[in-house]
C-alpha positions, -999 to +999 in steps of 0.1 A: +615+226+782+614+232+745+583+243+727+563+222+702+576+243+672+612+238+683+607+200+686+589+198+652+617+218+635+644+194+650+625+163+638+620+177+603+656+187+600+667+152+612+643+136+587+655+157+558+692+150+567+685+112+567+666+115+534+695+134+518+720+108+531+699+079+516+696+097+483+734+102+482+740+065+489+715+055+462+732+078+437+767+064+446+755+028+443+747+033+406+784+041+400+793+006+411+772-011+384+788-017+349+761-020+323+766-041+291+739-032+267+738-047+232+722-034+200+719-042+163+703-022+135+695-035+100+686-011+072+661-031+052+652-006+025+657+030+013+621+039+007+628+074-007+660+093-015+653+126-032+664+161-037+638+185-024+629+217-044+649+238-019+680+217-027+681+196+005+685+158+004+659+137+021+660+100+029+633+077+042+646+043+056+630+011+068+650-006+095+649-032+123+662-022+157+670-049+182+685-040+216+689-054+251+692-026+275+682-045+306+716-041+322+710-003+324+682-008+349+691-009+386+669-004+416+675+034+412+665+036+375+632+055+368+633+051+330+656+051+300+652+075+270+667+059+239+671+073+204+687+062+171+707+088+152+724+088+118+758+104+120+780+114+090+807+139+079+804+166+053+830+191+040+814+218+061+809+198+093+829+171+109+798+156+126+762+158+115+736+140+137+700+134+126+676+117+150+657+090+132+637+073+160+632+076+198+614+060+227+611+058+264+617+025+282+597+025+314+609-007+330+634-036+327+608-058+312+605-035+282+643-031+278+648-061+256+630-051+224+628-056+186+612-029+164+605-029+126+599+007+116+606+036+093+623+068+105+600+087+129+618+120+121+628+133+087+664+125+076+673+157+058+707+173+050+709+210+042+725+207+008+733+178-016+757+160+007+740+126+011+746+109-023+771+081-018+777+092+018+789+067+044+771+070+077+769+054+111+738+045+131+742+053+167+719+041+195+720+067+223+705+063+257+700+085+288+693+067+321+671+088+343+675+078+379+651+082+408+678+101+426+712+114+414+726+125+381+716+113+347+739+089+328+742+088+290+761+065+266+758+051+231+766+022+208+780+031+173+772+008+144+792+015+112+791+003+076+761+020+061+761+038+028+735+058+008+732+053-029+749+075-055+716+083-074+683+097-062+653+073-061 
């Protein structure tokens, strides 16, 4: 006859094995869904566009963000981290990214949203590279599952341009 410790160890090992199998199935099931999120950003106003005393350009924007990210939520989704970034090219760097706004979406009910805001983080370029510069606004998201690996993607919105003169 086996001892109590031996039986407890066998039961615990079996339970952990079943739990790992369920987690693997849950993680695999997320790969079967194909999300179709949508987003639109309107730049309403350039509040401030100036050259700082240290020579860096700084921009303050007012914009509307509307997005429907409900398709990112499955039964395995814990939350979604979303952020809006300005992306542009300069002679020194082929890609510059500046985060303007971010948020955490805790549930599917909050994933269809519209926000009127100014940039939460400073839009600064090291140097005088922003005058007349074309830039893209990109909505990035990171889906944080309850189990399995994190998934990230983005929507790029083009056609934005900064003025030639400081304001």
